[in-house]
PDB file of N, CA, C and O in Angstrom, chain B, residues numbered from 101:
ATOM      1  N   MET B 101      63.986  23.071 169.790  1.00  0.00           N
ATOM      2  CA  MET B 101      63.603  21.800 168.977  1.00  0.00           C
ATOM      3  C   MET B 101      64.802  21.481 168.401  1.00  0.00           C
ATOM      4  O   MET B 101      65.374  22.300 167.682  1.00  0.00           O
ATOM      5  N   ALA B 102      65.394  20.070 168.688  1.00  0.00           N
ATOM      6  CA  ALA B 102      66.596  19.242 168.300  1.00  0.00           C
ATOM      7  C   ALA B 102      66.246  19.210 166.908  1.00  0.00           C
ATOM      8  O   ALA B 102      65.061  19.246 166.579  1.00  0.00           O
ATOM      9  N   VAL B 103      67.201  19.142 166.030  1.00  0.00           N
ATOM     10  CA  VAL B 103      67.290  18.574 164.405  1.00  0.00           C
ATOM     11  C   VAL B 103      67.854  17.324 164.690  1.00  0.00           C
ATOM     12  O   VAL B 103      68.779  17.149 165.484  1.00  0.00           O
ATOM     13  N   LYS B 104      67.095  16.155 163.810  1.00  0.00           N
ATOM     14  CA  LYS B 104      67.722  14.713 163.643  1.00  0.00           C
ATOM     15  C   LYS B 104      68.610  14.864 162.556  1.00  0.00           C
ATOM     16  O   LYS B 104      68.354  15.750 161.741  1.00  0.00           O
ATOM     17  N   PHE B 105      69.682  14.103 162.388  1.00  0.00           N
ATOM     18  CA  PHE B 105      70.406  14.035 161.067  1.00  0.00           C
ATOM     19  C   PHE B 105      70.719  12.385 160.763  1.00  0.00           C
ATOM     20  O   PHE B 105      70.817  11.628 161.729  1.00  0.00           O
ATOM     21  N   LYS B 106      70.815  12.053 159.878  1.00  0.00           N
ATOM     22  CA  LYS B 106      71.027  10.638 159.489  1.00  0.00           C
ATOM     23  C   LYS B 106      72.488  10.395 159.672  1.00  0.00           C
ATOM     24  O   LYS B 106      72.723   9.210 159.909  1.00  0.00           O
ATOM     25  N   ILE B 107      73.572  11.190 159.632  1.00  0.00           N
ATOM     26  CA  ILE B 107      74.539  11.016 159.917  1.00  0.00           C
ATOM     27  C   ILE B 107      75.213  11.055 161.354  1.00  0.00           C
ATOM     28  O   ILE B 107      75.222  12.104 161.998  1.00  0.00           O
ATOM     29  N   LYS B 108      75.856   9.722 161.906  1.00  0.00           N
ATOM     30  CA  LYS B 108      76.061   9.486 163.503  1.00  0.00           C
ATOM     31  C   LYS B 108      77.764   9.757 163.824  1.00  0.00           C
ATOM     32  O   LYS B 108      78.485  10.086 162.882  1.00  0.00           O
ATOM     33  N   LYS B 109      78.077   9.667 164.580  1.00  0.00           N
ATOM     34  CA  LYS B 109      79.392   9.312 164.947  1.00  0.00           C
ATOM     35  C   LYS B 109      79.982   8.225 164.533  1.00  0.00           C
ATOM     36  O   LYS B 109      79.488   7.200 165.001  1.00  0.00           O
ATOM     37  N   GLY B 110      81.192   8.028 163.555  1.00  0.00           N
ATOM     38  CA  GLY B 110      81.502   6.394 163.488  1.00  0.00           C
ATOM     39  C   GLY B 110      80.902   6.119 162.122  1.00  0.00           C
ATOM     40  O   GLY B 110      81.199   4.972 161.790  1.00  0.00           O
ATOM     41  N   ASP B 111      80.166   6.741 161.195  1.00  0.00           N
ATOM     42  CA  ASP B 111      79.562   6.555 159.968  1.00  0.00           C
ATOM     43  C   ASP B 111      80.681   6.866 159.185  1.00  0.00           C
ATOM     44  O   ASP B 111      81.508   7.718 159.510  1.00  0.00           O
ATOM     45  N   ASN B 112      80.732   6.132 158.059  1.00  0.00           N
ATOM     46  CA  ASN B 112      81.381   6.480 157.114  1.00  0.00           C
ATOM     47  C   ASN B 112      80.889   7.448 155.972  1.00  0.00           C
ATOM     48  O   ASN B 112      79.734   7.309 155.569  1.00  0.00           O
ATOM     49  N   VAL B 113      81.586   8.287 155.503  1.00  0.00           N
ATOM     50  CA  VAL B 113      80.820   9.441 154.361  1.00  0.00           C
ATOM     51  C   VAL B 113      81.602   9.835 153.149  1.00  0.00           C
ATOM     52  O   VAL B 113      82.830   9.764 153.191  1.00  0.00           O
ATOM     53  N   LYS B 114      81.139  10.144 152.340  1.00  0.00           N
ATOM     54  CA  LYS B 114      82.002  10.845 151.194  1.00  0.00           C
ATOM     55  C   LYS B 114      81.803  12.277 151.364  1.00  0.00           C
ATOM     56  O   LYS B 114      80.752  12.643 151.891  1.00  0.00           O
ATOM     57  N   ILE B 115      82.738  13.216 150.959  1.00  0.00           N
ATOM     58  CA  ILE B 115      82.579  14.413 150.725  1.00  0.00           C
ATOM     59  C   ILE B 115      82.180  14.795 149.213  1.00  0.00           C
ATOM     60  O   ILE B 115      82.877  14.471 148.252  1.00  0.00           O
ATOM     61  N   ILE B 116      81.092  15.451 149.122  1.00  0.00           N
ATOM     62  CA  ILE B 116      80.257  15.794 147.576  1.00  0.00           C
ATOM     63  C   ILE B 116      80.772  17.195 147.295  1.00  0.00           C
ATOM     64  O   ILE B 116      80.897  17.345 146.079  1.00  0.00           O
ATOM     65  N   THR B 117      81.119  18.288 147.998  1.00  0.00           N
ATOM     66  CA  THR B 117      81.303  19.374 147.826  1.00  0.00           C
ATOM     67  C   THR B 117      82.874  20.051 148.477  1.00  0.00           C
ATOM     68  O   THR B 117      83.157  19.561 149.570  1.00  0.00           O
ATOM     69  N   GLY B 118      83.658  20.847 148.069  1.00  0.00           N
ATOM     70  CA  GLY B 118      84.557  21.555 148.782  1.00  0.00           C
ATOM     71  C   GLY B 118      85.883  21.280 148.060  1.00  0.00           C
ATOM     72  O   GLY B 118      85.929  20.751 146.949  1.00  0.00           O
ATOM     73  N   ASP B 119      87.093  21.718 148.847  1.00  0.00           N
ATOM     74  CA  ASP B 119      88.335  21.326 148.235  1.00  0.00           C
ATOM     75  C   ASP B 119      88.836  19.730 148.380  1.00  0.00           C
ATOM     76  O   ASP B 119      89.859  19.258 147.883  1.00  0.00           O
ATOM     77  N   ASP B 120      87.836  19.026 149.197  1.00  0.00           N
ATOM     78  CA  ASP B 120      87.907  17.666 149.451  1.00  0.00           C
ATOM     79  C   ASP B 120      87.249  16.606 149.028  1.00  0.00           C
ATOM     80  O   ASP B 120      87.250  15.422 149.368  1.00  0.00           O
ATOM     81  N   LYS B 121      86.508  17.418 147.975  1.00  0.00           N
ATOM     82  CA  LYS B 121      85.452  16.629 147.105  1.00  0.00           C
ATOM     83  C   LYS B 121      86.137  15.112 146.578  1.00  0.00           C
ATOM     84  O   LYS B 121      87.257  14.906 146.111  1.00  0.00           O
ATOM     85  N   GLY B 122      85.169  14.286 146.808  1.00  0.00           N
ATOM     86  CA  GLY B 122      85.607  12.852 146.617  1.00  0.00           C
ATOM     87  C   GLY B 122      86.159  11.718 147.718  1.00  0.00           C
ATOM     88  O   GLY B 122      85.992  10.502 147.816  1.00  0.00           O
ATOM     89  N   LYS B 123      86.870  12.673 148.468  1.00  0.00           N
ATOM     90  CA  LYS B 123      87.555  11.905 149.560  1.00  0.00           C
ATOM     91  C   LYS B 123      86.286  11.216 150.501  1.00  0.00           C
ATOM     92  O   LYS B 123      85.179  11.721 150.684  1.00  0.00           O
ATOM     93  N   THR B 124      86.842   9.780 151.092  1.00  0.00           N
ATOM     94  CA  THR B 124      85.779   9.389 152.093  1.00  0.00           C
ATOM     95  C   THR B 124      86.557   9.745 153.278  1.00  0.00           C
ATOM     96  O   THR B 124      87.585  10.418 153.207  1.00  0.00           O
ATOM     97  N   GLY B 125      85.943   9.179 154.641  1.00  0.00           N
ATOM     98  CA  GLY B 125      86.171   9.265 155.790  1.00  0.00           C
ATOM     99  C   GLY B 125      85.481   8.900 157.088  1.00  0.00           C
ATOM    100  O   GLY B 125      84.259   8.881 156.941  1.00  0.00           O
ATOM    101  N   LYS B 126      85.827   8.646 158.138  1.00  0.00           N
ATOM    102  CA  LYS B 126      84.898   8.365 159.290  1.00  0.00           C
ATOM    103  C   LYS B 126      84.542   9.609 160.079  1.00  0.00           C
ATOM    104  O   LYS B 126      85.366  10.470 160.387  1.00  0.00           O
ATOM    105  N   VAL B 127      83.189   9.640 160.398  1.00  0.00           N
ATOM    106  CA  VAL B 127      83.078  10.982 160.994  1.00  0.00           C
ATOM    107  C   VAL B 127      83.412  10.797 162.466  1.00  0.00           C
ATOM    108  O   VAL B 127      83.054   9.794 163.083  1.00  0.00           O
ATOM    109  N   LEU B 128      84.194  11.914 163.082  1.00  0.00           N
ATOM    110  CA  LEU B 128      84.835  11.984 164.374  1.00  0.00           C
ATOM    111  C   LEU B 128      83.868  12.093 165.472  1.00  0.00           C
ATOM    112  O   LEU B 128      83.611  11.393 166.451  1.00  0.00           O
ATOM    113  N   ALA B 129      83.200  13.710 164.773  1.00  0.00           N
ATOM    114  CA  ALA B 129      82.089  14.179 165.876  1.00  0.00           C
ATOM    115  C   ALA B 129      80.778  14.937 165.010  1.00  0.00           C
ATOM    116  O   ALA B 129      80.854  15.603 163.977  1.00  0.00           O
ATOM    117  N   VAL B 130      79.970  14.701 165.548  1.00  0.00           N
ATOM    118  CA  VAL B 130      78.725  15.825 164.818  1.00  0.00           C
ATOM    119  C   VAL B 130      78.288  16.984 165.745  1.00  0.00           C
ATOM    120  O   VAL B 130      78.410  16.827 166.960  1.00  0.00           O
ATOM    121  N   PHE B 131      77.920  17.830 165.381  1.00  0.00           N
ATOM    122  CA  PHE B 131      77.496  19.179 166.057  1.00  0.00           C
ATOM    123  C   PHE B 131      76.172  19.490 165.697  1.00  0.00           C
ATOM    124  O   PHE B 131      76.229  20.431 164.905  1.00  0.00           O
ATOM    125  N   PRO B 132      75.069  19.170 165.887  1.00  0.00           N
ATOM    126  CA  PRO B 132      73.615  19.233 165.693  1.00  0.00           C
ATOM    127  C   PRO B 132      72.978  20.631 165.629  1.00  0.00           C
ATOM    128  O   PRO B 132      72.053  20.906 164.864  1.00  0.00           O
ATOM    129  N   LYS B 133      73.556  21.514 166.512  1.00  0.00           N
ATOM    130  CA  LYS B 133      72.903  22.771 166.561  1.00  0.00           C
ATOM    131  C   LYS B 133      73.646  23.501 165.753  1.00  0.00           C
ATOM    132  O   LYS B 133      73.112  24.579 165.491  1.00  0.00           O
ATOM    133  N   LYS B 134      75.002  23.276 165.099  1.00  0.00           N
ATOM    134  CA  LYS B 134      75.538  24.260 164.095  1.00  0.00           C
ATOM    135  C   LYS B 134      75.574  23.547 162.747  1.00  0.00           C
ATOM    136  O   LYS B 134      76.114  23.973 161.727  1.00  0.00           O
ATOM    137  N   SER B 135      74.744  22.095 162.937  1.00  0.00           N
ATOM    138  CA  SER B 135      74.801  21.520 161.533  1.00  0.00           C
ATOM    139  C   SER B 135      76.256  21.141 160.870  1.00  0.00           C
ATOM    140  O   SER B 135      76.564  21.249 159.683  1.00  0.00           O
ATOM    141  N   GLN B 136      76.838  20.802 161.651  1.00  0.00           N
ATOM    142  CA  GLN B 136      78.417  20.718 161.129  1.00  0.00           C
ATOM    143  C   GLN B 136      79.062  19.227 161.578  1.00  0.00           C
ATOM    144  O   GLN B 136      78.719  18.667 162.619  1.00  0.00           O
ATOM    145  N   VAL B 137      79.817  18.799 160.857  1.00  0.00           N
ATOM    146  CA  VAL B 137      80.635  17.625 161.142  1.00  0.00           C
ATOM    147  C   VAL B 137      82.171  17.531 161.272  1.00  0.00           C
ATOM    148  O   VAL B 137      82.765  18.563 160.961  1.00  0.00           O
ATOM    149  N   ILE B 138      82.801  16.654 161.609  1.00  0.00           N
ATOM    150  CA  ILE B 138      84.224  16.614 161.776  1.00  0.00           C
ATOM    151  C   ILE B 138      84.326  15.404 160.899  1.00  0.00           C
ATOM    152  O   ILE B 138      83.453  14.578 161.165  1.00  0.00           O
ATOM    153  N   VAL B 139      85.109  15.070 159.962  1.00  0.00           N
ATOM    154  CA  VAL B 139      85.505  13.927 159.271  1.00  0.00           C
ATOM    155  C   VAL B 139      86.938  13.793 159.104  1.00  0.00           C
ATOM    156  O   VAL B 139      87.637  14.707 158.665  1.00  0.00           O
ATOM    157  N   GLU B 140      87.326  12.794 159.409  1.00  0.00           N
ATOM    158  CA  GLU B 140      88.899  12.431 159.787  1.00  0.00           C
ATOM    159  C   GLU B 140      89.525  12.434 158.124  1.00  0.00           C
ATOM    160  O   GLU B 140      89.127  11.879 157.100  1.00  0.00           O
ATOM    161  N   GLY B 141      90.645  13.307 158.408  1.00  0.00           N
ATOM    162  CA  GLY B 141      91.480  13.448 156.960  1.00  0.00           C
ATOM    163  C   GLY B 141      91.329  14.455 156.248  1.00  0.00           C
ATOM    164  O   GLY B 141      92.187  14.936 155.508  1.00  0.00           O
ATOM    165  N   CYS B 142      89.832  14.991 156.476  1.00  0.00           N
ATOM    166  CA  CYS B 142      89.320  16.153 155.582  1.00  0.00           C
ATOM    167  C   CYS B 142      89.189  17.475 156.141  1.00  0.00           C
ATOM    168  O   CYS B 142      89.077  17.642 157.356  1.00  0.00           O
ATOM    169  N   LYS B 143      89.199  18.558 155.191  1.00  0.00           N
ATOM    170  CA  LYS B 143      89.457  19.900 155.999  1.00  0.00           C
ATOM    171  C   LYS B 143      90.436  20.165 156.764  1.00  0.00           C
ATOM    172  O   LYS B 143      90.150  20.843 157.751  1.00  0.00           O
ATOM    173  N   ILE B 144      91.713  19.793 156.614  1.00  0.00           N
ATOM    174  CA  ILE B 144      93.117  19.914 157.543  1.00  0.00           C
ATOM    175  C   ILE B 144      93.270  21.503 157.468  1.00  0.00           C
ATOM    176  O   ILE B 144      93.012  22.197 156.484  1.00  0.00           O
ATOM    177  N   ALA B 145      93.737  21.930 158.696  1.00  0.00           N
ATOM    178  CA  ALA B 145      94.081  23.186 158.844  1.00  0.00           C
ATOM    179  C   ALA B 145      95.380  23.346 159.742  1.00  0.00           C
ATOM    180  O   ALA B 145      95.419  22.786 160.837  1.00  0.00           O
ATOM    181  N   LYS B 146      96.293  24.002 159.345  1.00  0.00           N
ATOM    182  CA  LYS B 146      97.313  24.051 160.166  1.00  0.00           C
ATOM    183  C   LYS B 146      96.975  24.957 161.579  1.00  0.00           C
ATOM    184  O   LYS B 146      96.110  25.832 161.539  1.00  0.00           O
ATOM    185  N   LYS B 147      97.740  24.665 162.833  1.00  0.00           N
ATOM    186  CA  LYS B 147      97.194  25.387 163.648  1.00  0.00           C
ATOM    187  C   LYS B 147      98.644  25.975 164.771  1.00  0.00           C
ATOM    188  O   LYS B 147      99.412  25.117 165.205  1.00  0.00           O
ATOM    189  N   ALA B 148      98.779  26.915 164.998  1.00  0.00           N
ATOM    190  CA  ALA B 148      99.919  27.189 165.356  1.00  0.00           C
ATOM    191  C   ALA B 148      99.682  26.766 167.211  1.00  0.00           C
ATOM    192  O   ALA B 148      98.570  26.841 167.735  1.00  0.00           O
ATOM    193  N   VAL B 149     100.655  26.436 167.804  1.00  0.00           N
ATOM    194  CA  VAL B 149     100.335  25.906 169.002  1.00  0.00           C
ATOM    195  C   VAL B 149     101.562  27.253 169.868  1.00  0.00           C
ATOM    196  O   VAL B 149     102.254  28.082 169.276  1.00  0.00           O
ATOM    197  N   LYS B 150     101.476  27.075 171.085  1.00  0.00           N
ATOM    198  CA  LYS B 150     102.420  27.716 172.053  1.00  0.00           C
ATOM    199  C   LYS B 150     103.031  26.644 172.647  1.00  0.00           C
ATOM    200  O   LYS B 150     102.331  25.712 173.043  1.00  0.00           O
ATOM    201  N   PRO B 151     104.664  26.614 172.820  1.00  0.00           N
ATOM    202  CA  PRO B 151     104.990  25.787 173.622  1.00  0.00           C
ATOM    203  C   PRO B 151     104.510  25.485 175.128  1.00  0.00           C
ATOM    204  O   PRO B 151     104.298  26.426 175.892  1.00  0.00           O
ATOM    205  N   THR B 152     104.359  24.264 175.502  1.00  0.00           N
ATOM    206  CA  THR B 152     103.818  23.562 176.730  1.00  0.00           C
ATOM    207  C   THR B 152     104.725  22.648 177.496  1.00  0.00           C
ATOM    208  O   THR B 152     105.896  22.503 177.143  1.00  0.00           O
ATOM    209  N   GLU B 153     104.202  22.000 178.578  1.00  0.00           N
ATOM    210  CA  GLU B 153     105.055  20.869 178.945  1.00  0.00           C
ATOM    211  C   GLU B 153     105.196  19.716 178.145  1.00  0.00           C
ATOM    212  O   GLU B 153     106.206  19.015 178.078  1.00  0.00           O
ATOM    213  N   LYS B 154     104.148  19.558 177.551  1.00  0.00           N
ATOM    214  CA  LYS B 154     103.948  18.253 176.842  1.00  0.00           C
ATOM    215  C   LYS B 154     104.745  18.552 175.326  1.00  0.00           C
ATOM    216  O   LYS B 154     105.401  17.698 174.730  1.00  0.00           O
ATOM    217  N   ASN B 155     104.597  19.499 175.011  1.00  0.00           N
ATOM    218  CA  ASN B 155     105.100  19.972 173.640  1.00  0.00           C
ATOM    219  C   ASN B 155     105.917  21.502 173.820  1.00  0.00           C
ATOM    220  O   ASN B 155     105.434  22.613 173.605  1.00  0.00           O
ATOM    221  N   PRO B 156     107.553  21.110 174.369  1.00  0.00           N
ATOM    222  CA  PRO B 156     108.256  22.119 175.085  1.00  0.00           C
ATOM    223  C   PRO B 156     108.650  22.745 173.281  1.00  0.00           C
ATOM    224  O   PRO B 156     109.239  23.811 173.458  1.00  0.00           O
ATOM    225  N   ASN B 157     108.567  22.541 172.124  1.00  0.00           N
ATOM    226  CA  ASN B 157     109.048  23.259 171.051  1.00  0.00           C
ATOM    227  C   ASN B 157     107.893  24.296 170.353  1.00  0.00           C
ATOM    228  O   ASN B 157     108.188  25.334 169.760  1.00  0.00           O
ATOM    229  N   GLY B 158     106.486  23.774 170.562  1.00  0.00           N
ATOM    230  CA  GLY B 158     105.329  24.449 170.251  1.00  0.00           C
ATOM    231  C   GLY B 158     105.312  24.162 168.573  1.00  0.00           C
ATOM    232  O   GLY B 158     105.509  23.010 168.186  1.00  0.00           O
ATOM    233  N   GLY B 159     105.094  25.144 167.690  1.00  0.00           N
ATOM    234  CA  GLY B 159     105.117  24.962 166.447  1.00  0.00           C
ATOM    235  C   GLY B 159     103.892  24.734 165.844  1.00  0.00           C
ATOM    236  O   GLY B 159     102.952  25.270 166.431  1.00  0.00           O
ATOM    237  N   PHE B 160     103.604  24.070 164.803  1.00  0.00           N
ATOM    238  CA  PHE B 160     102.194  23.631 164.178  1.00  0.00           C
ATOM    239  C   PHE B 160     101.753  22.319 164.099  1.00  0.00           C
ATOM    240  O   PHE B 160     102.441  21.363 163.742  1.00  0.00           O
ATOM    241  N   ILE B 161     100.485  22.291 164.470  1.00  0.00           N
ATOM    242  CA  ILE B 161      99.801  20.801 164.177  1.00  0.00           C
ATOM    243  C   ILE B 161      98.624  21.091 163.083  1.00  0.00           C
ATOM    244  O   ILE B 161      98.014  22.130 162.827  1.00  0.00           O
ATOM    245  N   ASN B 162      98.548  19.912 162.591  1.00  0.00           N
ATOM    246  CA  ASN B 162      97.513  19.769 161.910  1.00  0.00           C
ATOM    247  C   ASN B 162      96.030  19.066 162.156  1.00  0.00           C
ATOM    248  O   ASN B 162      96.013  17.848 162.335  1.00  0.00           O
ATOM    249  N   LYS B 163      94.877  19.753 162.166  1.00  0.00           N
ATOM    250  CA  LYS B 163      93.811  19.825 162.813  1.00  0.00           C
ATOM    251  C   LYS B 163      92.732  19.746 161.684  1.00  0.00           C
ATOM    252  O   LYS B 163      92.632  20.506 160.721  1.00  0.00           O
ATOM    253  N   GLU B 164      91.871  18.572 162.028  1.00  0.00           N
ATOM    254  CA  GLU B 164      90.422  18.419 161.131  1.00  0.00           C
ATOM    255  C   GLU B 164      89.775  19.545 161.763  1.00  0.00           C
ATOM    256  O   GLU B 164      89.789  19.691 162.985  1.00  0.00           O
ATOM    257  N   MET B 165      89.042  20.577 160.738  1.00  0.00           N
ATOM    258  CA  MET B 165      88.118  21.470 160.934  1.00  0.00           C
ATOM    259  C   MET B 165      86.613  20.955 160.815  1.00  0.00           C
ATOM    260  O   MET B 165      86.316  19.934 160.194  1.00  0.00           O
ATOM    261  N   PRO B 166      85.777  21.699 161.417  1.00  0.00           N
ATOM    262  CA  PRO B 166      84.204  21.329 161.155  1.00  0.00           C
ATOM    263  C   PRO B 166      83.832  21.809 159.656  1.00  0.00           C
ATOM    264  O   PRO B 166      84.230  22.906 159.261  1.00  0.00           O
ATOM    265  N   MET B 167      83.155  21.065 158.933  1.00  0.00           N
ATOM    266  CA  MET B 167      82.121  21.159 157.723  1.00  0.00           C
ATOM    267  C   MET B 167      80.783  21.235 157.867  1.00  0.00           C
ATOM    268  O   MET B 167      80.355  21.008 158.999  1.00  0.00           O
ATOM    269  N   ASP B 168      79.970  21.509 156.970  1.00  0.00           N
ATOM    270  CA  ASP B 168      78.473  21.816 156.968  1.00  0.00           C
ATOM    271  C   ASP B 168      78.309  20.295 156.646  1.00  0.00           C
ATOM    272  O   ASP B 168      79.020  19.763 155.794  1.00  0.00           O
ATOM    273  N   ILE B 169      77.238  19.518 157.434  1.00  0.00           N
ATOM    274  CA  ILE B 169      76.489  18.685 157.249  1.00  0.00           C
ATOM    275  C   ILE B 169      75.899  18.246 155.921  1.00  0.00           C
ATOM    276  O   ILE B 169      75.665  17.063 155.672  1.00  0.00           O
ATOM    277  N   SER B 170      75.665  19.256 155.066  1.00  0.00           N
ATOM    278  CA  SER B 170      75.174  19.143 153.776  1.00  0.00           C
ATOM    279  C   SER B 170      76.430  18.720 152.664  1.00  0.00           C
ATOM    280  O   SER B 170      76.199  18.292 151.533  1.00  0.00           O
ATOM    281  N   ASN B 171      77.374  18.867 153.058  1.00  0.00           N
ATOM    282  CA  ASN B 171      78.822  18.786 152.359  1.00  0.00           C
ATOM    283  C   ASN B 171      78.936  17.255 152.090  1.00  0.00           C
ATOM    284  O   ASN B 171      79.473  16.904 151.039  1.00  0.00           O
ATOM    285  N   VAL B 172      78.475  16.332 152.950  1.00  0.00           N
ATOM    286  CA  VAL B 172      78.853  15.204 153.312  1.00  0.00           C
ATOM    287  C   VAL B 172      77.514  14.361 152.858  1.00  0.00           C
ATOM    288  O   VAL B 172      76.365  14.802 152.879  1.00  0.00           O
ATOM    289  N   ALA B 173      77.983  12.865 152.386  1.00  0.00           N
ATOM    290  CA  ALA B 173      76.890  12.016 152.141  1.00  0.00           C
ATOM    291  C   ALA B 173      77.241  10.643 152.882  1.00  0.00           C
ATOM    292  O   ALA B 173      78.373  10.162 152.922  1.00  0.00           O
ATOM    293  N   LYS B 174      76.117  10.097 153.452  1.00  0.00           N
ATOM    294  CA  LYS B 174      76.620   8.653 153.852  1.00  0.00           C
ATOM    295  C   LYS B 174      76.782   7.622 153.022  1.00  0.00           C
ATOM    296  O   LYS B 174      75.954   7.468 152.124  1.00  0.00           O
ATOM    297  N   ILE B 175      77.852   6.742 153.158  1.00  0.00           N
ATOM    298  CA  ILE B 175      78.260   5.823 152.507  1.00  0.00           C
ATOM    299  C   ILE B 175      77.393   4.315 153.063  1.00  0.00           C
ATOM    300  O   ILE B 175      77.308   4.227 154.288  1.00  0.00           O
ATOM    301  N   GLU B 176      76.906   3.422 152.430  1.00  0.00           N
ATOM    302  CA  GLU B 176      76.192   2.287 153.013  1.00  0.00           C
ATOM    303  C   GLU B 176      77.217   1.288 153.086  1.00  0.00           C
ATOM    304  O   GLU B 176      77.945   1.145 152.103  1.00  0.00           O
ATOM    305  N   GLY B 177      77.366   0.653 153.990  1.00  0.00           N
ATOM    306  CA  GLY B 177      78.399  -0.517 154.221  1.00  0.00           C
ATOM    307  C   GLY B 177      79.517  -0.462 155.324  1.00  0.00           C
ATOM    308  O   GLY B 177      80.296  -1.405 155.460  1.00  0.00           O
TER     309      GLY B 177
END
């Protein structure tokens, strides 16, 4: 049975709990089976990347990580 959420990709949401409390952003992805969302500019983690042809130096990138859907509230407008 699939769970339906009122928050969809592209919606503007406000973070209501956690380290990024009070920030607003756009939903980049929704994972209904895990009850998680990825919000633009929130819950940033540094990720180590190996050198590749595209990125010959490797290093670190900043990446948005998923957060629980209960931690966000939809903003009207």
